[in-house]
C-alpha positions in Angstrom: 24.0 17.3 1.6 20.6 15.6 2.0 19.7 13.4 -0.9 17.1 14.8 -3.3 14.7 13.1 -5.5 13.0 13.5 -8.8 10.7 11.3 -10.9 12.3 9.3 -13.7 9.2 7.5 -14.7 6.0 6.3 -13.3 3.8 3.4 -14.4 0.5 1.9 -13.5 0.7 -1.9 -13.8 1.7 -2.0 -17.3 1.6 1.8 -17.4 5.1 3.2 -17.8 6.1 6.8 -17.4 9.0 7.5 -19.7 11.3 10.5 -19.4 11.6 12.7 -22.5 15.0 13.7 -23.8 18.2 13.4 -21.8 16.8 13.5 -18.3 20.0 13.2 -16.4 22.4 15.3 -18.5 26.0 14.5 -17.5 25.1 13.2 -14.0 27.3 10.1 -13.3 25.1 7.0 -13.0 26.8 6.0 -9.7 25.2 9.1 -8.1 21.7 7.8 -8.8 19.6 5.3 -6.8 16.4 4.0 -8.3 13.5 3.3 -5.9 10.8 1.2 -7.5 7.4 1.7 -5.8 4.8 -1.0 -6.6 1.3 -0.5 -5.3 -2.3 -1.9 -5.3 -5.6 -0.8 -3.9 -9.2 -2.2 -3.5 -8.3 -5.9 -4.2 -11.7 -6.9 -2.7 -10.7 -10.5 -2.1 -10.1 -11.1 -5.9 -7.9 -14.2 -5.3 -8.6 -15.7 -8.6 -8.7 -14.0 -12.0 -12.1 -12.9 -13.4 -13.7 -15.9 -15.1 -13.6 -16.3 -18.8 -17.3 -15.5 -19.3 -17.2 -12.8 -21.9 -17.3 -10.0 -19.4 -15.2 -6.9 -19.7 -12.7 -8.1 -17.1 -12.5 -11.7 -18.1 -9.1 -13.3 -17.4 -7.8 -10.2 -15.6 -6.5 -9.9 -12.0 -5.8 -12.7 -9.6 -3.1 -13.2 -7.1 -1.0 -15.6 -9.2 -0.5 -13.2 -12.0 0.2 -10.4 -9.6 2.7 -12.5 -7.7 4.5 -13.4 -10.9 4.8 -9.8 -12.1 6.0 -8.6 -8.7 8.6 -11.3 -8.6 9.8 -10.4 -12.1 10.2 -6.8 -11.2 11.9 -7.6 -7.9 14.4 -9.8 -9.8 15.1 -6.8 -12.1 15.2 -4.0 -9.5 17.4 -3.8 -6.4 15.3 -1.4 -4.3 11.5 -2.2 -4.3 8.8 -1.0 -2.0 5.4 -2.8 -2.2 2.4 -1.1 -0.8 -1.5 -1.4 -0.7 -4.1 1.4 -0.1 -6.8 -0.6 1.5 -10.0 -2.6 1.0 -8.1 -5.9 0.8 -11.2 -7.7 2.0 -14.8 -8.3 0.8 -16.1 -9.2 -2.7 -15.7 -12.9 -3.2 -16.5 -16.1 -1.3 -12.8 -16.3 -0.2 -13.5 -13.6 2.3 -16.8 -15.1 3.4 -15.2 -18.5 4.1 -11.7 -17.5 5.3 -12.3 -14.0 6.7 -9.2 -12.5 5.0 -6.6 -15.1 5.9 -6.0 -16.1 2.3 -5.4 -12.5 1.3 -3.1 -11.7 4.2 -1.0 -14.8 3.7 -0.7 -14.3 -0.1 0.3 -10.6 0.3 2.9 -11.7 2.9 4.3 -14.2 0.5 4.5 -11.5 -2.2 6.5 -9.4 0.2 4.2 -6.5 0.8 5.9 -3.9 3.0 2.8 -2.1 4.3 -0.9 -1.4 3.7 -3.5 1.0 5.0 -7.0 0.2 6.3 -10.0 0.5 4.0 -13.6 0.6 5.2 -14.3 -2.9 3.9 -11.4 -4.3 5.9 -13.7 -3.8 8.9 -16.5 -5.9 7.3 -15.6 -9.0 9.4 -15.4 -6.9 12.5 -12.4 -5.3 14.2 -11.7 -8.5 16.2 -11.5 -10.5 12.9 -9.3 -7.8 11.4 -7.0 -8.0 14.4 -6.8 -11.8 14.0 -5.9 -11.6 10.3 -3.1 -9.1 11.1 -1.5 -11.8 13.2 -0.8 -13.8 10.1 0.5 -10.8 8.1 4.2 -10.1 7.8 3.5 -6.4 7.0 1.9 -3.7 9.2 -1.3 -1.7 8.8 -0.5 2.1 8.7 -2.9 4.9 9.5 -2.5 8.2 11.3 -6.1 9.5 11.5 -7.9 6.5 13.0 -7.6 6.5 16.8 -7.6 2.8 17.7 -6.1 3.2 21.1 -9.2 1.7 22.8 -9.5 -1.2 20.5 -7.7 -4.6 19.9 -5.8 -2.8 17.1 -4.0 -0.5 19.5 -0.6 -2.2 19.0 -1.2 -3.4 15.5 -1.8 -0.2 13.5 1.1 2.2 13.2 0.9 5.9 12.5 3.9 5.6 10.2 6.8 3.3 9.3 10.3 4.2 7.9 12.0 2.0 5.3 15.6 2.2 4.3 16.4 1.3 0.7 20.0 1.6 -0.3 20.6 4.4 2.2 17.5 6.3 1.2 14.9 6.7 4.0 11.2 6.6 3.0 8.5 7.5 5.5 5.1 5.8 4.9 1.9 6.9 6.6 -1.8 6.5 5.8 -5.2 8.0 6.1 -8.7 6.5 6.0 -12.2 7.7 5.1 -15.0 8.6 7.6 -16.4 5.3 8.8 -19.7 6.4 10.3 -21.8 6.3 7.2 -20.0 3.3 5.7 -19.4 0.8 8.5 -21.8 -0.2 11.4 -20.4 0.9 14.7 -20.5 -2.6 16.1 -17.8 -3.6 13.6 -15.4 -0.7 14.3 -16.2 -0.5 18.1 -14.2 2.3 19.7 -12.3 3.3 16.5 -12.4 7.1 16.2 -12.1 9.0 12.9 -10.0 12.2 13.0 -9.4 14.9 10.3 -7.1 13.3 7.7 -5.6 16.6 6.5 -4.3 17.9 9.9 -3.2 14.4 11.0 -1.4 13.8 7.7 0.4 17.1 7.8 1.4 16.6 11.4 2.8 13.1 10.7 4.5 14.1 7.4 6.2 17.0 9.2 7.6 14.5 11.8 8.8 12.2 9.0 10.4 14.9 6.8 11.6 17.4 9.4 12.3 15.5 12.6 13.2 12.1 11.3 14.9 13.4 8.1 13.1 11.1 5.6 14.2 11.7 2.0 10.7 10.8 0.7 7.2 10.7 2.3 4.4 8.5 1.0 0.7 8.6 2.1 -1.4 5.5 1.6 -4.9 7.1 1.3 -8.2 5.3 1.4 -10.4 8.4 1.1 -11.1 8.5 -2.7 -9.6 10.2 -5.7 -12.1 12.9 -6.5 -15.6 14.0 -5.4 -18.1 16.5 -6.8 -19.6 17.1 -3.4 -17.8 19.1 -0.7 -15.7 16.4 1.1 -12.0 15.7 1.2 -10.5 13.6 -1.6 -7.0 12.8 -2.7 -6.7 15.8 -4.9 -7.8 18.1 -2.0 -5.5 16.2 0.4 -2.6 16.7 -1.9 -3.3 20.4 -2.3 -3.7 20.9 1.5 -0.6 18.9 2.3 3.0 19.8 3.1 6.0 17.4 3.1 4.1 14.7 1.2 5.8 13.6 -2.0 3.4 10.8 -3.1 -0.3 9.9 -2.4 -1.2 6.3 -3.3 -5.0 6.2 -3.3 -7.9 3.9 -3.1 -11.7 3.6 -2.3 -13.1 5.1 -5.5 -11.8 2.4 -7.8 -10.4 5.0 -10.1 -8.3 3.8 -13.1 -5.8 6.6 -13.8 -4.1 6.4 -17.1 -1.3 8.4 -15.6 -0.4 9.9 -12.2 -1.6 13.4 -11.5 0.7 16.1 -10.2 -0.9 18.5 -7.7 0.7 21.6 -6.3 0.7 21.3 -2.5 0.3 24.0 0.2 4.0 24.9 -0.1 3.9 25.1 -3.9 5.7 21.9 -4.4 4.7 18.9 -6.5 2.8 16.0 -5.0 2.1 12.9 -7.1 -1.4 11.3 -6.8 -2.0 7.8 -8.2 -4.6 5.0 -8.1 -5.0 1.8 -10.0 -8.7 0.8 -10.1 -9.7 -2.3 -8.2 -9.6 -6.1 -8.1 -5.9 -6.4 -8.9 -6.5 -5.6 -12.6 -3.5 -3.4 -12.6 -0.3 -3.0 -10.6 0.9 0.5 -9.9 4.6 1.3 -10.5 6.5 4.4 -9.9 10.3 4.6 -10.3 11.8 7.5 -8.3 15.4 8.4 -8.8 17.4 9.9 -5.9 20.6 11.8 -6.6 23.4 13.4 -4.5 24.1 17.1 -4.1 21.5 18.4 -6.5 18.1 20.1 -6.2 14.9 18.3 -6.9 14.1 18.1 -10.6 11.0 16.6 -12.4 11.5 15.5 -15.9 9.0 16.0 -18.7 7.1 12.7 -18.8 4.7 10.7 -21.0 2.6 7.7 -20.0 2.4 4.7 -22.3 -0.2 2.0 -21.7 1.4 -1.4 -22.5 -1.0 -3.9 -21.0 -2.6 -5.3 -17.8 -1.7 -8.1 -15.5 
């Protein structure tokens, strides 16, 4: 039978989602595989930690602390997927001087598996973004930006499939409308398309045609809006075949992931971890053989920040 999944725990940076009670009953441990999903969003070129100047974020963030924490987790966990939900660039002089090269090389050294495009990743222009992708060891993934007539035509993937211990994970991504956010001369012939329909089409391919056990969407459209426009909560509710949405853009610090009932009545997890690398998202998903999906009762515990 096809492998099924359920959530054991989910944590954001130092947020840990702990299962209550005996989550697995009498299931033999050899039937379980743990996938540890680590994620970031809206780093905004925060290469160094915030200065010790008495501000709210003093001493937080920075690539060195993040790299150390990621390495520690990778040393402990056998199957790790490391993802980013966009806006890697813009916000400190590192981007102004080096145009994103520092960020891309550092993320490659940390072992990022994939990222999606944020609106600020176009701030140096699409040609500069293309140049920086040449030094990255991970792909940019997006299914609703048509970049076929740009220099990114062979550098942005609609999806990518990862295999972790025999489990297949399909990762896709969606981005926000660019017209009101980024000057046209920076994006050139990039064409925005409806994220809901393109996500559903791509997720269906991943789940039903390519038999992925788990489907993740890296979203840079924003967690929640009061005005009438698509956000991650609406995206989750309108989706099918999407198990997890890792969000960005609105710099939303979620104390715990949110569960949304999707268009088929199934659970979709939505998570986002603020900005500037202050937190590292972590979700541990357990896959089991020959059982239906089950979601344990969970409680989040905040135990610190990187």
